[in-house]
C-alpha positions in Angstrom: 56.7 19.1 -69.9 57.1 22.6 -68.4 53.9 24.7 -68.2 55.6 27.6 -69.9 57.7 26.2 -72.6 56.8 28.2 -75.6 57.3 31.9 -76.0 55.7 34.1 -78.6 56.8 37.5 -79.9 59.0 39.5 -77.5 58.4 37.1 -74.6 55.5 39.0 -73.2 53.1 36.2 -74.3 53.4 32.6 -73.4 51.5 29.3 -74.0 50.4 27.5 -70.9 49.7 24.2 -72.8 52.1 24.3 -75.8 51.6 20.6 -76.4 48.1 21.3 -77.7 49.8 22.6 -80.9 50.6 18.9 -81.7 47.0 18.6 -82.9 47.7 21.0 -85.8 48.4 18.2 -88.4 45.4 16.0 -87.5 43.1 17.2 -90.3 45.9 16.7 -92.9 46.6 13.2 -91.5 42.9 12.4 -91.6 42.8 13.4 -95.2 46.0 11.5 -96.2 45.4 8.3 -94.5 43.4 5.7 -96.5 39.9 4.9 -95.2 39.4 1.9 -93.1 37.8 -1.1 -94.9 34.6 -2.3 -93.3 32.5 -5.4 -93.8 29.9 -5.3 -96.6 26.4 -4.3 -95.7 25.0 -1.4 -93.8 25.1 -1.7 -90.0 22.8 1.3 -89.5 20.4 3.0 -91.8 20.2 6.8 -91.5 18.3 9.4 -93.4 20.2 11.0 -96.3 22.7 8.3 -96.2 23.8 8.7 -99.8 24.4 12.5 -99.3 26.5 11.9 -96.2 28.5 9.3 -98.2 29.3 12.0 -100.8 30.3 14.5 -98.1 32.6 11.9 -96.6 34.1 11.2 -100.0 34.8 14.9 -100.5 31.9 15.6 -102.8 30.7 19.1 -103.7 28.1 19.0 -100.9 30.7 20.0 -98.3 30.2 23.7 -97.6 33.8 24.4 -96.7 35.3 22.6 -99.7 35.4 25.8 -101.8 37.0 27.7 -98.9 39.6 25.2 -97.4 41.9 28.1 -96.3 39.1 29.4 -94.0 38.8 26.0 -92.4 42.6 25.7 -92.1 42.8 29.1 -90.4 39.9 28.2 -88.1 41.6 25.0 -87.1 44.9 26.9 -86.4 43.0 29.4 -84.2 41.3 26.6 -82.4 44.5 24.8 -81.6 46.0 28.1 -80.5 43.1 28.7 -78.1 43.5 25.2 -76.7 47.2 26.0 -76.0 46.0 28.9 -73.7 48.0 31.9 -74.7 48.8 34.1 -71.7 50.1 37.7 -71.7 52.6 38.6 -69.0 52.0 41.8 -67.2 54.5 44.1 -65.6 56.7 42.6 -62.9 55.4 43.3 -59.4 56.8 42.6 -55.9 53.9 41.7 -53.7 54.2 42.1 -50.0 54.4 39.1 -47.7 52.3 39.1 -44.5 55.1 38.9 -42.0 53.6 38.9 -38.5 51.1 37.1 -36.3 51.1 39.3 -33.2 49.4 39.1 -29.8 49.1 42.2 -27.7 49.0 41.5 -23.9 47.7 44.3 -21.8 47.8 44.4 -18.0 44.4 45.2 -16.4 45.5 44.9 -12.7 44.4 47.4 -10.1 47.6 49.5 -10.4 46.7 50.4 -14.0 44.2 52.9 -12.7 47.0 55.0 -11.2 46.5 58.6 -12.6 50.2 59.4 -13.2 50.1 59.9 -17.0 49.5 62.9 -19.2 47.5 62.7 -22.4 46.7 65.8 -24.4 47.9 67.9 -21.5 45.5 66.4 -18.9 46.2 63.8 -16.3 44.9 60.3 -17.1 45.3 56.8 -15.6 47.8 54.4 -17.0 45.2 52.2 -18.8 43.8 55.2 -20.7 47.2 56.3 -21.9 48.0 52.7 -22.9 44.8 52.4 -24.8 45.5 55.6 -26.8 49.0 54.4 -27.8 47.8 50.8 -28.6 45.0 52.2 -30.8 47.5 54.2 -32.8 49.8 51.2 -33.0 46.9 49.1 -34.5 46.3 51.8 -37.2 49.8 51.1 -38.5 49.6 47.3 -38.6 47.3 46.9 -41.6 47.7 43.4 -43.1 48.9 41.7 -39.9 47.0 39.1 -37.9 46.6 40.7 -34.5 45.0 39.4 -31.3 44.3 41.0 -27.9 44.9 39.3 -24.6 44.3 40.9 -21.2 45.5 39.7 -17.8 45.1 40.4 -14.1 44.6 37.5 -11.7 43.9 35.4 -14.8 44.6 35.8 -18.5 41.9 36.0 -21.1 41.8 36.3 -24.9 39.4 39.1 -25.9 40.2 39.0 -29.6 41.8 36.0 -31.4 44.3 36.5 -34.2 42.5 38.4 -36.9 42.9 40.9 -39.7 39.7 42.7 -38.5 41.5 45.3 -36.5 38.3 47.2 -35.9 37.1 44.4 -33.7 40.4 44.4 -31.8 40.2 48.1 -31.4 36.7 47.8 -30.0 37.6 45.1 -27.5 40.6 47.3 -26.4 38.3 50.3 -25.9 35.9 48.2 -23.8 38.6 46.9 -21.5 38.5 48.2 -17.9 40.7 47.9 -14.8 39.9 44.8 -12.9 38.2 43.0 -15.8 40.6 40.0 -15.3 41.1 40.6 -11.5 43.2 43.0 -9.4 46.4 41.0 -9.3 49.0 40.3 -12.0 49.6 37.0 -13.7 52.4 37.7 -16.2 53.5 34.1 -16.6 50.0 32.9 -17.4 49.6 35.7 -19.9 52.7 34.6 -21.7 51.7 31.0 -21.6 48.3 31.7 -23.1 49.8 33.9 -25.8 52.2 31.2 -26.8 49.3 28.7 -27.1 47.3 31.1 -29.3 50.4 31.8 -31.5 51.1 28.1 -32.1 51.1 27.4 -35.8 47.8 25.9 -37.0 47.4 23.1 -39.5 47.6 24.4 -43.0 49.4 27.7 -42.4 52.9 26.3 -42.8 54.2 28.1 -39.7 56.1 30.4 -41.9 55.0 33.7 -40.4 56.9 35.5 -37.6 55.0 35.1 -34.3 55.4 38.0 -31.8 54.0 38.9 -28.4 54.1 42.5 -27.1 53.4 42.5 -23.3 52.7 45.7 -21.4 52.6 45.6 -17.6 53.1 48.0 -14.7 53.7 45.5 -11.9 55.3 42.3 -10.8 53.9 38.7 -11.0 51.6 38.2 -8.0 49.2 35.5 -9.3 48.9 32.6 -11.7 50.5 29.2 -11.9 53.3 29.8 -14.3 56.6 31.6 -13.4 57.2 34.5 -15.9 60.8 33.5 -16.6 59.8 29.9 -17.2 57.0 31.1 -19.5 59.6 33.1 -21.4 61.7 29.9 -21.9 58.5 28.2 -23.2 58.0 31.1 -25.7 61.6 30.8 -26.8 61.2 27.0 -27.4 58.0 27.7 -29.4 59.7 30.3 -31.6 57.6 33.2 -30.2 59.5 36.5 -29.9 58.4 38.5 -26.8 58.8 42.3 -26.4 58.2 43.4 -22.9 57.2 47.0 -21.9 57.4 48.1 -18.3 54.9 51.0 -18.0 54.6 53.4 -15.1 55.6 56.7 -13.5 58.7 57.5 -11.6 57.5 56.2 -8.3 55.0 59.0 -7.3 51.3 58.8 -6.5 48.8 61.5 -7.1 46.5 62.4 -4.1 44.2 65.4 -4.4 46.6 67.0 -6.9 49.7 66.5 -4.8 52.6 64.1 -5.7 53.5 61.8 -2.9 56.7 59.9 -3.5 57.0 56.2 -2.7 59.5 53.5 -3.2 58.8 53.0 -6.9 59.9 49.4 -6.8 56.7 48.1 -8.3 57.9 46.7 -11.6 60.0 43.6 -11.9 62.3 45.0 -14.7 64.8 42.2 -14.3 62.3 39.4 -15.1 60.9 41.4 -18.0 64.3 41.9 -19.4 65.2 38.2 -19.0 62.0 37.2 -20.8 62.8 39.5 -23.7 66.4 38.4 -24.0 65.5 34.7 -23.9 63.1 35.0 -26.8 65.1 37.4 -28.9 62.9 40.3 -28.1 63.5 43.7 -26.6 62.8 45.2 -23.2 61.5 48.8 -22.9 60.8 51.1 -20.0 58.2 53.8 -20.4 57.7 56.4 -17.7 55.2 58.6 -19.5 52.8 58.5 -22.5 55.4 60.1 -24.9 58.0 57.4 -24.1 55.3 54.7 -24.5 54.4 56.1 -28.0 58.1 56.1 -28.9 58.4 52.5 -27.9 55.6 51.3 -30.1 57.1 53.4 -33.0 60.3 51.5 -32.4 58.4 48.2 -32.4 57.1 49.2 -35.9 60.7 49.5 -37.0 61.7 46.2 -35.4 58.6 44.3 -36.6 57.9 45.7 -40.1 54.4 45.0 -41.3 55.3 44.0 -44.8 58.4 42.4 -46.2 59.1 42.4 -50.0 58.3 39.1 -51.7 59.6 37.5 -54.8 59.0 39.4 -58.1 56.2 37.9 -60.2 54.6 38.7 -63.5 50.8 38.3 -63.5 49.4 36.1 -66.3 46.4 37.4 -68.2 44.4 34.7 -70.1 44.1 35.5 -73.8 42.6 32.2 -75.2 39.3 33.9 -75.9 40.7 35.9 -78.8 41.8 32.9 -81.0 38.7 31.0 -79.9 36.5 33.9 -81.2 38.5 34.0 -84.4 38.0 30.2 -84.9 34.3 30.6 -84.4 34.1 33.5 -86.9 36.2 31.7 -89.5 33.9 28.6 -89.2 30.8 30.8 -89.7 32.4 32.4 -92.8 33.3 29.1 -94.3 29.7 27.8 -93.7 28.2 30.9 -95.1 30.4 30.8 -98.1 29.4 27.3 -98.9 25.7 28.0 -98.5 26.1 31.1 -100.7 27.8 29.0 -103.4 25.0 26.4 -103.3 22.3 29.1 -103.5 
């Protein structure tokens, strides 16, 4: 039997257990059926046995006999309470948590290069990246987000969590060289894929995303970046890669000294993003980096609309209270008549 089979009124109230109404005729059946014949002789002697026999036979000692309609209404209310009436609220469309996201941040030695501007003053790349990532975290309320840093090795500083304050604190405490001076992009992707692997019980229904920011080429680690990207694609992890760094100039005592600028492997980063269905971005200053993370907000929306539902509010306590009051009235009426 369906759980919501009976509708009352305009359809805004339903019965969760409508089959409980089948108990309504039980008192009438008990009254109409003939009594069972038993063997002669008392099997058990109880005090006031004669009086109980008169009550069972429908004698005047029954308090509710003079008020049968009260007892009938009480039984009706009791059966209705047992059927669990529920009131349907207004239809709502709850959001679905759509993302499990790992943020991978490069902490190699080149991230201390002071070729960025933040608030009109020159800062190193890591400081600029932290400011943009902190603002990005503020807009991801509801997502599970983790933080991974990499240099010579890759480490998880914050596992997937909805406690973004902890992620933000770990981000603020990150310093250049914390994971080594080199760059292990492939190992970072491999570790992120491992952390984003669906766990038992979560159903694996959420989108799993890695956002990787680096300013260099892969110079360390055991896993080739492109091969790591293929592993991410096989695992269903979408990887967005962000190449971050200036236009090939170094700052020395306030003077800009040009150099080759070939310090970011854009081809590999682009191949990784394409293999996993992600996007490749190039940011040469703080403003472009902020624009990239704003674009990621659009590509990876925090909330997706779920199916419309109508919340159910339990209302069984109203008929239950009515049954209790009617029973008391019937008992009080019988006692008053006897008095």
